C-alpha positions as CSV (number, residue, x, y, z in Angstrom):
1,M,16.4,53.0,40.5
2,V,20.0,51.7,40.2
3,L,22.0,52.0,37.0
4,D,25.7,51.6,37.7
5,A,25.9,48.0,36.8
6,V,24.3,48.1,33.8
7,P,26.1,47.8,30.9
8,A,26.4,51.0,28.9
9,W,24.2,49.9,25.6
10,L,21.4,48.7,27.8
11,S,21.5,52.3,29.6
12,A,22.2,54.1,26.2
13,A,18.9,52.6,24.7
14,W,16.8,53.8,27.7
15,P,16.6,57.8,25.9
16,V,17.0,56.3,22.6
17,V,13.6,54.4,22.9
18,P,11.5,54.7,25.9
19,A,10.3,51.7,27.7
20,W,12.6,49.6,25.6
21,P,12.3,46.3,26.8
22,A,8.6,46.3,26.7
23,V,8.9,47.4,22.8
24,G,10.9,44.3,22.2
25,S,9.5,41.9,23.3
26,I,6.2,43.0,21.8
27,A,8.4,43.0,18.3
28,G,9.3,39.6,19.1
29,G,5.4,38.3,19.9
30,A,4.5,40.2,16.9
31,G,7.3,38.8,14.9
32,A,6.0,35.3,15.7
33,L,2.3,35.9,14.6
34,G,3.7,37.2,11.3
35,L,5.4,34.0,11.0
36,A,2.4,31.7,11.7
37,W,0.3,33.9,9.4
38,A,2.9,33.1,6.8
39,I,3.3,29.7,7.1
40,R,-0.5,29.0,7.5
41,R,-1.0,27.7,4.0
42,H,1.4,24.6,4.9
43,R,-0.7,23.0,7.1
44,G,-0.6,19.7,6.8
45,R,2.9,18.7,5.7
46,P,5.3,17.2,8.3
47,G,6.0,19.4,11.0
48,V,3.7,22.9,10.3
49,D,0.7,22.2,12.7
50,W,3.4,21.8,15.3
51,F,5.3,25.2,14.4
52,L,1.9,27.2,14.2
53,G,2.3,26.0,18.0
54,V,5.7,27.1,19.0
55,F,4.7,30.3,17.2
56,A,1.2,30.5,19.2
57,A,3.5,29.6,22.6
58,Q,6.4,32.4,21.7
59,A,3.3,35.0,21.2
60,T,2.1,34.2,24.6
61,W,5.4,34.4,26.0
62,C,6.7,37.8,24.3
63,L,3.5,39.4,24.4
64,S,2.1,38.2,27.9
65,Y,5.5,39.8,29.1
66,G,5.9,42.8,27.2
67,V,2.6,44.2,28.5
68,G,3.2,43.5,31.0
69,L,6.0,45.7,31.4
70,L,3.7,48.1,31.1
71,V,1.1,47.4,33.6
72,D,1.2,48.6,37.2
73,D,-1.9,47.0,38.4
74,P,-0.5,43.9,40.5
75,T,-3.1,41.5,40.1
76,L,-3.5,42.3,36.2
77,R,0.5,42.1,36.7
78,V,0.4,38.7,38.3
79,L,-1.8,37.2,35.2
80,L,0.5,38.3,32.7
81,E,3.5,36.8,34.5
82,T,1.5,33.7,34.7
83,T,0.6,33.7,30.7
84,T,4.7,34.5,30.1
85,W,5.0,31.6,31.9
86,L,2.8,29.4,30.2
87,G,4.5,30.4,26.8
88,V,8.0,29.0,28.7
89,L,6.2,25.9,29.5
90,W,4.7,24.7,26.0
91,T,7.2,26.4,23.4
92,G,9.8,23.4,23.7
93,I,7.8,21.2,24.2
94,A,5.5,22.3,21.0
95,F,9.6,22.7,19.2
96,L,10.5,19.1,20.1
97,G,7.2,17.7,18.4
98,F,7.7,20.2,15.3
99,A,11.5,18.8,15.1
100,L,10.2,14.7,15.3
101,E,8.0,15.3,12.6
102,Y,9.9,17.5,10.3
103,T,12.7,15.2,10.6
104,G,10.9,11.9,9.3
105,R,9.9,10.3,13.4
106,S,6.3,11.6,13.5
107,D,6.0,8.1,15.0
108,V,7.8,9.2,17.9
109,V,5.3,11.8,18.7
110,R,2.4,9.3,19.2
111,S,4.5,7.3,21.4
112,R,4.4,7.0,25.2
113,P,7.3,9.1,26.0
114,F,6.1,12.0,24.1
115,A,2.5,11.3,26.0
116,V,4.7,12.0,28.7
117,V,6.2,15.3,28.1
118,V,3.0,16.8,27.3
119,G,1.5,15.0,30.6
120,F,4.1,17.1,32.0
121,G,2.9,20.5,30.1
122,L,-0.2,19.4,31.7
123,L,0.6,19.1,35.2
124,S,2.5,22.2,35.1
125,T,-0.1,24.1,33.5
126,V,-2.2,23.2,36.6
127,V,0.6,24.0,38.8
128,L,0.8,27.4,37.5
129,A,-2.8,28.4,37.7
130,T,-2.5,27.2,41.3
131,N,1.1,28.7,42.6
132,P,-1.0,31.5,44.7
133,L,-2.2,27.8,46.9
134,H,1.4,26.5,47.1
135,G,4.1,29.2,45.8
136,A,5.2,26.0,43.8
137,F,6.2,28.4,40.7
138,W,7.0,31.6,42.8
139,T,6.6,33.3,46.2
140,G,7.2,37.1,47.4
141,F,6.4,38.6,44.2
142,R,7.0,42.3,44.3
143,F,7.9,45.5,41.7
144,D,10.8,46.4,40.9
145,P,11.0,48.6,38.1
146,V,14.2,49.3,36.0
147,F,14.4,51.2,32.7
148,G,11.1,52.9,33.1
149,V,8.8,49.6,32.6
150,S,7.2,48.0,35.6
151,T,9.9,44.5,36.2
152,V,9.2,42.1,39.2
153,S,11.0,40.0,41.2
154,Y,10.5,37.3,42.9
155,A,11.7,33.6,44.3
156,L,11.5,30.6,42.3
157,G,10.1,27.9,43.1
158,P,11.1,24.3,42.9
159,W,8.8,23.6,40.0
160,A,10.2,26.5,38.0
161,Y,13.4,25.0,38.2
162,L,12.0,22.4,36.9
163,V,10.0,23.7,34.0
164,V,13.1,25.4,33.0
165,A,15.2,21.9,33.1
166,V,12.8,20.2,31.5
167,E,12.1,22.7,28.4
168,T,16.1,23.1,28.3
169,V,16.0,19.4,28.1
170,L,13.3,19.4,25.0
171,V,15.0,22.2,23.3
172,A,18.6,21.0,23.1
173,S,17.0,17.7,21.9
174,A,15.3,19.2,18.8
175,V,18.2,21.4,18.4
176,F,19.8,17.9,18.5
177,L,17.5,16.8,15.4
178,L,17.4,19.6,13.5
179,V,21.7,19.0,13.5
180,D,21.2,15.2,12.8
181,T,19.6,16.3,10.0
182,L,21.9,18.6,8.4
183,L,25.0,16.5,8.8
184,S,22.9,13.4,7.5
185,Y,21.7,14.7,4.2
186,G,24.1,17.1,3.5
187,P,23.3,20.4,1.4
188,L,20.1,19.4,0.7
189,Y,18.2,20.7,4.3
190,R,21.5,22.9,5.7
191,R,19.7,26.2,5.0
192,E,16.6,25.4,6.9
193,S,18.2,23.1,9.7
194,A,20.8,25.2,10.6
195,A,18.8,28.1,10.9
196,V,15.8,26.9,13.1
197,A,18.5,25.2,15.5
198,L,20.6,28.2,15.3
199,S,17.1,30.5,15.9
200,S,16.4,28.8,19.4
201,L,19.9,29.6,21.1
202,P,19.6,33.2,21.8
203,P,16.1,33.0,23.8
204,G,17.4,29.7,25.3
205,F,20.8,31.3,26.3
206,A,18.6,34.3,28.1
207,L,16.1,32.3,29.5
208,V,18.8,30.0,31.6
209,A,20.3,33.2,32.2
210,W,17.8,34.6,33.9
211,T,16.8,31.5,35.8
212,L,20.4,31.4,37.7
213,G,20.3,34.7,38.1
214,V,22.8,35.9,35.8
215,G,23.8,39.1,34.6
216,P,23.8,43.0,36.0
217,V,19.8,43.6,35.9
218,P,18.3,40.2,37.6
219,Q,14.5,41.4,37.2
220,L,15.1,42.0,33.7
221,R,13.9,39.0,31.4
222,L,16.4,39.5,27.9
223,A,14.7,36.1,26.5
224,P,11.6,37.8,25.5
225,L,13.5,40.3,23.6
226,M,15.8,37.6,21.9
227,F,13.0,36.1,19.7
228,V,13.5,39.2,17.3
229,P,16.8,37.3,15.9
230,H,14.7,33.9,16.2
231,V,12.3,35.2,14.7
232,L,14.2,36.7,11.3
233,L,16.0,33.1,11.3
234,D,13.1,31.7,11.2
235,A,11.9,34.3,8.2
236,Y,14.3,32.9,6.1
237,A,14.2,29.3,7.0
238,F,10.7,29.8,5.1
239,N,11.2,32.2,2.6
240,R,14.8,31.8,1.5
241,A,15.1,28.1,1.9
242,E,11.4,26.9,1.0
243,M,11.8,24.8,4.1
244,F,8.2,23.2,4.0
245,D,8.1,22.7,0.2
246,R,11.2,20.3,1.0
247,N,12.1,18.9,3.8
248,P,14.3,15.6,5.4
249,T,10.7,13.8,6.0
250,T,11.2,12.7,2.3
251,S,14.6,11.1,2.5
252,R,14.4,9.5,5.7
253,A,10.5,7.6,4.1
254,A,12.7,7.1,0.9
255,E,15.6,5.4,2.9
256,R,12.5,2.8,4.3
257,T,12.0,1.7,1.1
258,A,15.8,0.4,0.9
259,I,16.0,1.7,-2.9
260,D,19.5,1.2,-2.9
261,D,19.1,-2.6,-2.9
262,L,16.8,-2.7,-5.9
263,A,17.9,-3.3,-9.9
264,D,15.0,-0.9,-10.7
265,P,15.7,2.8,-10.9
266,I,13.8,4.6,-8.2
267,V,13.2,8.3,-8.0
268,A,12.4,10.0,-4.6
269,L,11.0,13.3,-4.9
270,A,9.6,16.2,-3.1
271,L,6.0,17.7,-3.1
272,D,7.2,19.9,-6.4
273,H,9.1,17.2,-8.3
274,R,12.4,18.0,-7.4
275,I,14.8,15.1,-6.7
276,V,15.6,14.3,-3.0
277,R,16.9,10.8,-3.6
278,L,17.6,7.8,-6.2
279,N,19.7,4.7,-6.1
280,P,22.3,3.5,-8.0
281,A,20.2,1.9,-11.1
282,A,18.5,5.2,-11.2
283,R,21.8,7.7,-11.7
284,R,23.0,4.9,-13.6
285,L,20.1,5.5,-16.0
286,L,20.4,9.5,-15.9
287,G,23.8,9.2,-16.5
288,V,24.2,11.5,-12.9
289,D,25.7,11.4,-9.9
290,A,23.7,12.2,-6.8
291,A,24.8,15.4,-6.1
292,S,24.0,16.6,-9.8
293,A,20.7,15.1,-10.2
294,R,19.4,16.4,-6.2
295,D,17.2,19.2,-5.8
296,R,16.7,19.2,-9.3
297,P,13.2,18.7,-11.1
298,L,13.3,14.9,-12.2
299,S,12.0,16.2,-16.2
300,V,15.1,18.0,-16.6
301,F,16.5,14.4,-16.9
302,L,13.5,12.8,-18.1
303,D,9.9,13.3,-19.5
304,V,8.4,11.3,-17.2
305,P,4.3,11.7,-16.2
306,I,4.1,12.0,-12.2
307,T,0.7,10.6,-12.1
308,V,-0.4,8.3,-9.0
309,G,-2.2,5.5,-9.8
310,E,-1.8,5.2,-12.9
311,D,0.9,3.0,-15.1
312,D,2.7,4.3,-17.9
313,E,5.8,4.0,-20.4
314,I,8.5,5.7,-21.5
315,T,11.1,4.8,-24.0
316,V,14.9,6.3,-23.5
317,N,17.9,5.7,-25.3
318,T,20.4,4.6,-22.8
319,G,23.8,3.3,-23.4
320,G,23.0,3.2,-27.9
321,R,20.0,1.1,-27.4
322,R,16.3,2.1,-26.9
323,R,14.8,0.8,-23.6
324,T,11.1,0.8,-22.5
325,Y,10.3,1.5,-19.0
326,A,7.3,0.9,-17.3
327,V,6.7,4.1,-15.0
328,S,4.8,3.5,-11.5
329,T,4.3,6.5,-9.5
330,S,3.2,6.1,-5.8
331,R,2.6,8.6,-3.2
332,L,5.1,8.7,-0.8
333,T,4.4,9.1,3.2
334,D,5.8,9.7,7.0
335,P,4.8,7.1,9.2
336,N,2.2,9.4,10.3
337,G,0.6,8.9,6.9
338,T,1.1,12.5,5.6
339,H,2.1,13.1,2.1
340,V,5.2,14.4,1.9
341,G,6.7,13.3,-2.0
342,Y,6.2,10.8,-4.1
343,T,8.5,7.5,-5.6
344,V,9.0,7.0,-9.2
345,V,10.1,3.0,-10.0
346,L,10.8,2.6,-13.4
347,S,10.5,-1.0,-14.6
348,D,12.6,-2.1,-17.6
349,V,10.4,-3.9,-19.9
350,T,11.9,-4.7,-22.7
351,E,12.0,-7.8,-23.4
352,R,9.0,-8.0,-22.4
353,E,7.6,-5.9,-24.6
354,R,9.5,-7.7,-27.3
355,R,8.1,-10.7,-26.4
356,R,4.6,-9.4,-26.3
357,Q,4.6,-8.1,-29.8
358,Q,6.4,-11.8,-31.4
359,L,3.9,-13.6,-29.3
360,E,0.9,-11.6,-30.9
361,V,2.6,-11.5,-34.3
362,L,3.1,-15.4,-33.9
363,N,-0.5,-15.7,-32.6
364,R,-1.7,-14.0,-35.4
365,V,0.1,-16.0,-37.6
366,L,-1.0,-19.2,-36.4
367,R,-4.6,-18.0,-35.8
368,H,-5.3,-16.6,-39.4
369,N,-2.5,-17.0,-42.0
370,L,-2.3,-21.2,-40.7
371,R,-5.5,-21.6,-40.4
372,N,-6.5,-20.6,-43.6
373,D,-3.9,-22.0,-45.7
374,A,-4.5,-24.9,-43.9
375,G,-8.0,-24.9,-44.2
376,L,-7.9,-24.4,-48.2
377,V,-5.2,-27.4,-48.2
378,H,-7.2,-29.8,-46.6
379,G,-10.6,-28.9,-49.1
380,Y,-8.2,-29.9,-52.1
381,G,-7.0,-33.2,-49.5
382,E,-10.9,-34.1,-49.5
383,L,-11.2,-33.4,-53.2
384,L,-8.7,-36.0,-54.0
385,V,-9.8,-38.7,-51.6
386,E,-12.7,-38.6,-53.8
387,R,-11.1,-38.3,-57.1
388,L,-8.1,-40.2,-57.1
389,D,-8.0,-44.3,-58.1
390,D,-4.9,-44.9,-57.2
391,P,-4.2,-46.0,-53.6
392,E,-1.0,-44.8,-53.1
393,L,-2.1,-41.6,-54.6
394,V,-5.1,-41.6,-52.2
395,R,-3.0,-43.0,-48.9
396,M,-1.0,-39.6,-49.9
397,A,-4.0,-37.1,-50.4
398,D,-5.4,-39.0,-46.6
399,A,-2.6,-37.6,-45.2
400,I,-2.5,-34.2,-46.1
401,E,-6.0,-33.7,-45.1
402,R,-4.7,-35.0,-41.5
403,R,-1.6,-33.2,-41.2
404,S,-3.9,-29.8,-42.7
405,G,-6.3,-30.6,-40.4
406,A,-3.5,-31.0,-37.3
407,L,-2.0,-27.8,-38.7
408,A,-5.8,-25.8,-38.1
409,A,-6.0,-27.2,-34.9
410,L,-2.7,-26.0,-33.8
411,G,-4.3,-23.0,-34.9
412,E,-6.8,-22.9,-32.7
413,K,-4.9,-24.0,-29.2
414,A,-2.3,-20.9,-30.0
415,G,-6.0,-18.9,-29.4
416,T,-6.7,-21.2,-26.3
417,V,-3.0,-20.2,-25.0
418,E,-4.1,-16.6,-25.6
419,S,-6.7,-16.6,-23.5
420,L,-5.2,-18.8,-20.2
421,L,-2.5,-16.7,-20.6
422,A,-4.8,-13.1,-20.5
423,D,-5.9,-11.9,-16.8
424,A,-9.8,-13.6,-16.1
425,D,-11.5,-13.4,-12.6
426,P,-12.9,-17.0,-11.8
427,V,-16.5,-17.5,-11.1
428,E,-18.6,-20.4,-9.9
429,V,-18.6,-23.6,-11.9
430,D,-20.2,-26.6,-12.1
431,V,-17.1,-29.4,-12.7
432,T,-19.1,-31.7,-13.6
433,E,-21.0,-30.0,-16.1
434,V,-18.1,-28.8,-17.2
435,V,-16.2,-32.6,-17.6
436,E,-19.1,-34.2,-19.4
437,E,-19.6,-31.9,-22.2
438,V,-15.7,-32.1,-23.1
439,V,-15.9,-36.1,-23.0
440,D,-19.6,-35.9,-24.6
441,E,-17.3,-33.4,-27.5
442,A,-14.6,-36.2,-27.7
443,R,-16.8,-39.1,-28.4
444,E,-18.5,-37.2,-31.1
445,R,-15.4,-35.9,-32.4
446,D,-13.6,-39.7,-32.5
447,P,-16.8,-42.2,-32.5
448,D,-14.2,-45.1,-32.8
449,A,-12.5,-44.3,-29.4
450,T,-13.9,-45.3,-26.2
451,V,-14.1,-42.6,-23.7
452,D,-15.4,-44.0,-20.2
453,L,-16.2,-41.4,-17.7
454,T,-16.3,-42.3,-13.7
455,I,-17.6,-39.0,-11.6
456,D,-17.1,-39.5,-7.7
457,V,-18.2,-35.9,-6.1
458,G,-21.1,-36.4,-3.8
459,E,-22.1,-37.2,-0.4
460,D,-22.4,-40.9,-0.8
461,G,-19.9,-40.9,-3.4
462,A,-22.7,-42.2,-5.8
463,E,-21.1,-42.3,-9.4
464,G,-22.4,-40.9,-12.9
465,A,-25.8,-39.5,-12.9
466,E,-26.4,-40.3,-9.2
467,R,-24.6,-37.1,-7.7
468,A,-25.0,-34.5,-5.5
469,R,-25.0,-31.3,-7.8
470,G,-23.8,-27.8,-5.9
471,A,-24.4,-29.9,-2.2
472,E,-24.0,-27.4,0.7
473,G,-21.0,-28.7,2.8
474,A,-18.6,-31.7,2.0
475,G,-18.8,-33.2,-1.5
476,G,-20.6,-31.1,-4.3
477,S,-19.8,-30.3,-7.7
478,T,-19.6,-26.9,-8.0
479,A,-16.6,-24.5,-7.3
480,R,-15.3,-21.1,-8.4
481,L,-12.7,-21.0,-10.8
482,R,-11.8,-20.5,-14.4
483,P,-13.8,-22.2,-16.9
484,D,-12.0,-22.0,-20.1
485,A,-9.0,-23.7,-18.2
486,L,-10.7,-26.6,-16.4
487,R,-12.2,-27.1,-20.0
488,A,-8.5,-26.9,-21.4
489,V,-7.1,-29.1,-18.9
490,V,-9.7,-31.7,-19.7
491,E,-10.0,-31.4,-23.8
492,N,-5.9,-31.6,-24.0
493,T,-5.4,-34.6,-22.1
494,V,-8.1,-36.3,-24.0
495,E,-6.8,-35.2,-27.2
496,N,-3.6,-35.7,-26.7
497,A,-4.6,-39.7,-25.1
498,I,-6.8,-40.3,-28.7
499,G,-4.6,-38.5,-31.1
500,H,-1.4,-40.2,-30.4
501,H,-3.1,-43.5,-30.2
502,D,-1.3,-46.3,-31.8
503,G,-3.8,-48.9,-32.1
504,A,-1.7,-51.6,-29.7
505,G,-3.9,-50.7,-26.7
506,T,-4.5,-53.6,-24.4
507,E,-7.8,-52.4,-23.2
508,R,-9.9,-53.1,-26.2
509,E,-10.1,-56.7,-27.9
510,D,-9.2,-54.2,-31.5
511,G,-6.4,-52.3,-29.6
512,G,-8.4,-49.4,-30.9
513,A,-8.2,-45.5,-28.6
514,W,-9.4,-46.5,-25.1
515,V,-9.8,-43.4,-22.2
516,R,-10.8,-43.6,-18.8
517,V,-12.0,-39.8,-17.4
518,T,-12.1,-39.9,-13.7
519,L,-13.3,-37.2,-11.5
520,R,-13.8,-37.4,-8.0
521,R,-14.3,-34.9,-5.2
522,E,-11.7,-34.9,-1.8
523,D,-12.1,-33.1,0.9
524,A,-10.8,-32.5,4.7
525,G,-11.1,-35.9,5.7
526,D,-11.0,-37.6,2.8
527,D,-9.0,-41.2,2.6
528,G,-9.6,-42.2,-0.5
529,T,-8.0,-42.4,-3.8
530,A,-9.1,-41.6,-7.4
531,G,-9.7,-43.5,-9.9
532,D,-9.6,-47.9,-9.3
533,D,-7.0,-49.9,-7.3
534,E,-4.9,-48.7,-10.4
535,N,-4.5,-45.6,-8.8
536,A,-2.0,-48.0,-6.3
537,G,1.0,-47.1,-9.5
538,D,0.3,-43.3,-8.8
539,E,2.6,-42.6,-5.7
540,N,0.5,-39.6,-5.1
541,A,-3.0,-40.3,-5.7
542,G,-3.5,-41.2,-2.5
543,D,-2.2,-38.4,-0.4
544,E,-4.7,-36.4,2.1
545,E,-5.2,-32.9,0.5
546,P,-8.3,-31.1,1.7
547,G,-10.4,-29.2,-0.6
548,R,-10.0,-30.6,-4.4
549,F,-11.0,-32.2,-7.1
550,L,-9.1,-35.2,-8.5
551,L,-9.0,-35.5,-12.2
552,V,-7.2,-38.6,-13.6
553,V,-6.9,-39.2,-17.1
554,D,-6.0,-42.7,-18.1
555,D,-5.1,-44.1,-21.3
556,D,-3.3,-47.0,-22.8
557,G,-1.8,-46.3,-25.8
558,P,2.7,-45.9,-26.0
559,G,2.7,-43.6,-23.4
560,I,4.7,-39.6,-23.5
561,P,7.6,-39.3,-24.6
562,D,10.3,-38.3,-21.6
563,H,11.7,-35.6,-23.4
564,E,8.2,-34.1,-23.9
565,V,7.2,-34.0,-20.3
566,K,10.5,-33.3,-19.2
567,A,10.4,-30.4,-21.2
568,V,7.0,-28.8,-19.7
569,E,8.5,-29.7,-16.4
570,S,11.4,-27.8,-16.9
571,G,9.5,-24.7,-18.1
572,R,11.8,-23.8,-21.3
573,E,11.6,-25.5,-24.9
574,T,15.3,-26.5,-25.9
575,A,16.7,-28.2,-29.1
576,L,17.2,-31.4,-27.8
577,E,14.2,-31.8,-25.7
578,H,10.9,-30.5,-27.8
579,G,7.1,-31.2,-27.7
580,S,5.9,-32.2,-30.9
581,G,2.7,-30.0,-30.0
582,L,0.5,-27.5,-28.0
583,G,-1.4,-29.9,-26.0
584,L,1.0,-30.6,-23.2
585,W,1.8,-26.8,-22.5
586,V,-1.4,-25.8,-22.5
587,V,-2.5,-28.4,-19.9
588,E,0.5,-26.9,-18.3
589,W,-0.5,-23.3,-18.3
590,A,-4.2,-24.1,-18.2
591,A,-3.1,-25.9,-14.3
592,G,-1.5,-22.5,-13.7
593,A,-4.7,-20.7,-14.2
594,L,-6.3,-22.8,-11.8
595,G,-3.7,-23.1,-9.2
596,A,-3.6,-26.9,-9.7
597,D,-0.8,-29.2,-10.0
598,V,0.0,-32.3,-12.8
599,A,1.5,-35.4,-12.7
600,Y,2.5,-37.5,-15.3
601,A,2.7,-41.4,-14.7
602,D,3.4,-44.7,-16.6
603,R,0.8,-47.2,-16.6
604,E,0.8,-50.6,-16.5
605,P,0.7,-53.0,-19.1
606,R,1.0,-49.9,-21.2
607,G,-0.6,-46.2,-21.4
608,T,0.2,-42.8,-19.1
609,R,-1.9,-41.7,-16.3
610,V,-2.5,-37.8,-16.2
611,T,-3.5,-36.4,-12.5
612,V,-4.4,-32.9,-12.2
613,R,-5.0,-31.8,-8.3
614,V,-7.6,-28.5,-8.9
615,P,-7.9,-27.0,-5.4
616,V,-10.9,-25.6,-4.4
617,T,-10.7,-21.7,-3.1
618,N,-14.2,-20.9,-2.7
619,G,-16.5,-24.2,-3.2
620,T,-19.5,-25.7,-1.9
């Protein structure tokens, strides 16, 4: 054994610790197994499973080499050398998989290029196992002991050089990803990323040096011994820096949501509810900058419930004002679907809540106070009409009675509005039955008015009672929609036509109120129009639009004032454009609940045509 060219520190270690290369190698393997045991509780989090694979490969590498240094049997020594190379082969592959998943790139792990890397590992495993047949990994295997251990020497084959080169590239790529994370996210993951990146350098350099024959003792591999500092650095990352409690996957997943561009305050949290990212709106709400808030619990700034799938509300004093925020919490996942944190969205609903309260109060006043008071006034008006003899006073009392009735009806409309604005599921409805019921009620309510009804929903185009109820295929009178909304549309269009008639109509000889309701079913391929030839006055009446009911309400009244139609079509009431009641608004909101379109047009020589197109989303 020649030791005169061996460095002094290597020679000095021999008498102090007998078989120290084996002891150091086994210590590196034991340390890898200890770290694997320590992080097993984090399984399922990004990178953990791959890191367990790294430790398994490292333990195989170190323990096989360390035990092999104590073995003199040639066959067993070859077997241990083979498993040592197996550990070398899979360490780099597993380490790259860890780096990709840990830094939020788990989609790359499932990609074809990474599959090629794994395929190379499988192929190399086969080549390694069959080395005695071809010598692609090594030839000339012989014992070459040094420092009292069974070191060996052999000539490396081309596949061994290829494996070391590929593994070096894989480890370098993984280190690059970790360094990139360190530079991209600043101090948030600095300790973890730096520790793991540095831990791979000692064994990596030692492996390359041995492969190239650099060093005074070429038959002794120092790479397994270099896993001792490797293990110490990894232990620091796992324990001191809490590596898997907060990892870059959370920040990278938060980036995909483009939270910086949203007006609502949004906070990305790690699994332990610590802040990893927040957008400018959230920084303004919390009153802190990003550096001050990062890595601190959200509860330090806001008492926000972190409950996935449940919406909550909180009230915050900000800028000298009380604001109400709706809190929505969702799971933050990486591309592989792994739960890595939470996204908390705080939507400012202050104005919405204020409007809701105002509407509730107004609705309560209209539906209760106004209805009760109007009923009382209406009753007194009836008594006055019966008891007064003076025609002028009777006329006044009659006006009181009529106006109080109108006010009571206004309260009922407020209830209808509340119902329409609430969420409700559509159901299967016989449209013709609803229309007929509303028309019959209008005739009973105003017996002096003429309300004609024409229905054409059957396959054969029959009218009135001779229609196909619920026919399969084209035509038919049933559809899946909200019956309250359909009733509101028909009821208010007919009521408006009768209620605002001025007694100077052209359809009746006496000029009395006249209304015609036409219901038509149009399906794919239809080319007709709703109603009679007067539909030519509506430029949209003959449009081909498959799958819809066409409801047309004609009257010969004075027409709807332009400013009222304009107010409804613009979607807002103004001082100069205001409606005289809720009727048109109820039609508009009910049509919205049906997904229908409403159009208003003038009739000749006078009157109004209201056309409502109701789509059939799940009809007959």
